[in-house]
N, C-alpha and C positions, 0 to 999 in steps of 0.2 A: 596373750595380749602384751603390748609393749609396757615397759616399766618407765614411768614418768618421774621417778624420784629425783633423777638428775635435773630435769628441767624445773621441778618445784624449788630446788635450791637456788635457782636463778632469779627468784622473785621475792619482793618484800611484802609480806602479809603481816599486819600488826598483830601483836600478841592478843589472844582472846577473841580474834575475829575469824568467822567463817565467811569467806567472800564468794557469794553466788550472784554477782552482778557484773561479771566480766563481759556479758553480752551488752552492757551499757557503757562501761569504762573498764578497760583492762587494768590489771594490777601493775605496779611499778617494777620493771626489770631492774635488778641491782646494777647492771652495767650502765644504765642511763645517766645517773648524775655525773659520773666521771667523764663519760663521753661528751656530755653537754658542757661540762666545765672545761674540758680540753678545747672544745670548739671555741668557747668564749675567750679563754685565756690565751691559748697558743695560736689559734687561727685568727679570730677577730682582734684580740688584744695585740698580737705581735705583727701579724701580716696586714692588718687594716684592710684597705680596699684591694690589696694584692691577693687576698684570699680567694677572690673569684677565680683566679687562675691557679695560684700556688696550692690552694687547698681543695681545688676542684668543685667549688660551690656551684659553678654554672652547669655542671653535668649531673649534679645530685638528683634532680627530678627523674632523669632517665635511669641512673644507676640504681637508685632505690626502687624505682618502678620495676626494674628487671628482677629484683629480689622478691617482690610481691608476685610478679608474673609466674614464678615457679609454684606458688601456692594456689593459683587459680587456673592452672592449665593453659597458660598463655605463652607464646613464643617470646624470646628476648626482643626488645625493640618495639613492643606493642602496647606498653603500659607507661604512663607518665604521671608524676605526682604534682599536686599543687591545688590551692584554693580549697573550697569547701565542697561537701558532697552535693549540696543543692546546685552549686554552679556547674559541677560536672554533669549532673542530671540535665540541666539546661543545655549544655554544650552537646551532649550525646543526642538528646531528643531533637534539638534544632537541626543538627547535621543529618540525622536520619530522615526528618521531614523533607529537607532539601534534596536528599538523594531519591526520595520517592514522592516527588512534587505533584504527580498526577492523582494522588490519593489524598483524602482529607481527614481520615479518622485516626485519632490516637486512641488505642484500646488499653484500658487498665482495669484494675479491680478495686473493690471497696476495702480490701485488706492491705492495700499499698500504704506505704508511709505517707502521711498527709503532706509533708514537704514536697515529695515527688509530684503529687497531684497539684500542689500549689504552683510548681514550676510549669506544669502542663497548662494549668488554667491561665497563667500569665501569658504564655505563648499564644493561646487561643484568643485572649483579649487583644493582643498586639496584631495578630494576623487576621482578625475578623472572621468573616464567613468562609475563608479559605481553609480553615481547620476546625474540627470539632473534637471534643473529648468525650469518649463513651466509657462509662464506669459500670462494670457488672459485678455480680458476686463472684468470689474466687472459683466456685464450682462451675460457673457458667463461662469461664474464659475460653476454653477450647471451642465450644459451640459458637461463640461469638466471633471467632476469627474467620473473616470472609474477604472477598476481593474489594471491599470498601476500605479496608484497614491499611493505613500507611505504615504505622509503627505500633508494635506491641510493647508496652512499657510495664514491666512487672518487677517487684521485689521478690527474689527467689524464696526467702524465708520470711514469713510474716512476723513483724516486730512484736505483736501482742501474744500470739499463740504458738509460734514456731512452726505453723503449717508450712510445708515446703511444696513449691511448684516443681513440676518435671521440666527442667530447662530444655533438655534435648528434644522431648516430644513436642513441646509447645513451639520451640524454634522451628522444628521440622514442619509443623502445621502452618506456621506463619509464612515460611518460605514457599510452601506449596501454593499459596494464594498470592504471592508477590509482596508480602509485607516484610518489613525489617524488624529487628528486635533490639530493645534496650533493657539490660538486666541490672538491677540494683543488688549488689552483693554485700550490703552493710552487715547483714546477719549471717553471711555465708563465708566470707574470707576469713580463714583461720579457724572456722568452726566445722565446716563440712567439706568433703572433696568437691572441687569445682573443676570442670574441664571445658573452658570456653572454646578452645580450638576443636575439641571433639564434638561439642554441641553445635558448632558452626555459628556461634553467636555473632551478631554484628557489632554491637557496642555493649560495654559493661562499665559500671562505676561502683565505687565503694568507699567506705571510710576506714580509717586505720586506728581509731582510738578504742575500739571494742576488743575483739579477739586478737588483734595484732598488737595491742598494748602500746600504741604510740603516744599515749598521753592526751589530756584534755585539749581539744581543738587541733589534734594532729591532722596533717593534710590528707585530702582525699586523693583517689586515683581514677584514671579513666583508661579504658581499653578500647582500641579500635581494631577490628579485624584487618589483616594485611590487605585484603582486596579493596578496602575502603580508604586505607590510610592516606593515599596521595590524592584522593578526590573528595573526601569529606570536607565540606565547607565549614570553616570555623566561624560560628555565629558571633563569638566574642574575640575579635581580632586584636589581641594584645601584643605589646612590644616583644615579649619573649617568644611568641609564636611566629614572629616574622622570619622570613628566610634568612635575613642578614640584619639582626637587630642593631649592630653597631655601624651599619651603613647610614642609619638615620634617614632613610627614605621617607618622604612625606606620604607615599602611597603604600598600602599594605600588600605584601606578597607572602602568602602562607608558606611556612616552613615545610620541609619534606617529612612525610610519614607522621608519626605520633607527635613530633615536635610542634606541629601546628595547633595541637590542643593545649599548649602552654599559653598562659595569659600574662600574668604579672610576675613581679620579682618573687622568686621562691622563698618560702620561710625556712631559712637555713638552720636556725636554732631548732625548730620543730623537726626538721628532717634529720638532724643529728640525733635527736632523741629516738625517732622512729628507726633509724638505721641501727642504733645500738639495740633497740628492742627486738629487731628482726634476727639478731644473733641467736636468740633462744630457739629459733626455728631451724637452725642449721642441723641437718641430719635427721630432722623429724619428718615422719611420713604422715600425710593427711589421712591415710587409711587407718593408721594406728590411732590417731586422734579421734577419728570418727567411732571406731570400735570402743574406745574408752569412754567417750561422751555418751554413747548409747547405754553402756553398762551402768554408768553413774545415774543417768536420768531414769532408767528403768528401775533401779533400786529406789530412787527417790519417790517415784510414782507409787510403787508397791508399798513402801513404808508409810507414805502420807495417807493413802487410801485405807490402810489397815488401822492407823492410829488417829487420823483426823477426818472423821466421816462428814463433818460439816463443810468440807471443801469439795468443790466439784471440778474435775479435770476439764480444762479449756483447750488443751493441746491435743493433737491427734494421738490416739492410743498406739497406732502403728508407728514404731520408731523410724521406719524407712520413709515416712511422710512428715517427719518432724526434724527441725534443726537441732541445735545444741542448747535449747532452752525449754523449760516446762512452765506452764501457767496454770494456776488454779483460780477458780472464781469463788467469791464470798461477798455478800452485801456490805460487809464492813472490812473489805480488803485493805483499804488504805490504813485504817487504824491498826489492823493486825500487822501489816508490814512495818509500821512505825514501832510497834512493840517489839518485833523481831530485831529490828536494827538497834534498838536500845539495849538489847541483850547480846549483841555481837554477831547476829546472823544478818548479813547484808544482801538483800535482793532489791527489787523495786516494784512499783505499782503502776499499772496502766489503766486509765479510765475505760469503762466505768467501774469495774469490779475485779480486775485481774491482779493477782500476786504473781510476779514473774521471777523465775530463778534460772540463772545461767550456769552451764557446766563446762568448765575449761580445764581439761586434763593436764595442761602444762603446769597448773599449780593447785588443782583440786583433786582430792582422792576420796576413797570410800569412807574413811573415818570422818571427813568433813560432812559428807552426806548424812551419815547416821547421826552425827552431832547436831546438825541443823534440824533434823526431824524431831529429835528429843526436845529441843527448845521450842519448835513450832507446836508440838503437842502440849507442852506446858502452858504456852500462851493461850491456846484454845481451850484446854480443859479448865483452866482457872479464870478464863475471861480476863486475862491480864491486859488485853488490848482496850478494854472498855474504860478508858480514862480520857478526860477532856484534852489533855496535851497531845494525845495520839490522834485525835480527830482534827487538830488544827493543821490546815494544809500549808505546806511549805512551797517555796517558789518552784523547786524541782522535785518531782515525785518519783 
């Protein structure tokens, strides 16, 4: 197995903290502050508006997109950055519906991230009876794919449990009945090997503030398969997606290829942070990351089940069906997580009862896993979580 000691030295983890929440917000790469400072001082500060040309700001969404493309099995020129994940879901879903306009069903599952379903619900309300959203249980997805389906929209790795869909098999099934696919890679990119080209996916989207460590609010990405790139209609026809933005035409003409999926002015400061964060991935194999994350999560499950019998595993036991996170259930899960965080073990909680832990080999190792279980066992054995302050819900759980 690969040795990740070198990448661990690239991240800032506060003293006394075991950070098992990279599946929600990645740790700070040490290179980011200097890179952002340089962008602000030397580029923005000195170049002013000239930076769009002299510092290459205008091409940043494509250039950074190509760096992410390597991690998700996509060809150069098929990924572009910008906006939030919800907006990218909307773009991909609307484009797929337009390309398959003789069908009316969007098929998704109850394990999908709620925001993705909200985007689909909004489209359905806007389009009226022309489109319907069908939501089934995750285990029922394959059987529900039939010739009424226009678009299959799924998150590959379930945000609560880590359960993982088989992208290649479900895409093959969708294509066999004439449906298109939209895959959300929020909990996949940087966590598990993804092969969008090999799976023949049509569209994919994802965020960059989790396993890719781009920082809070880091820009999202969208992938469009080359066969759709010049015909996918952009539902949000923004200035930056125009064929010639600085011609200032009054009528919209979509740009070529993935450029048409740009909308507004790119967040250059955030892209600078993400660009620096991606340096940690240079030379890193996703297969090695996957092997290490499985080893860490398997160790965690074994130790928790041995020492913390009151917790019930919510994630798939089969590691091949699980992403890079593990969830356990407990009726007092929120208070337990608050008690853990107070003692330096940072995970998070997902309603109604899931304690969620992420395993990011770039900066988490075996000693962290064993240390986290030691503290978890102390909290449970001593009922240290049973205090009023730990039951008080915060804005973000």
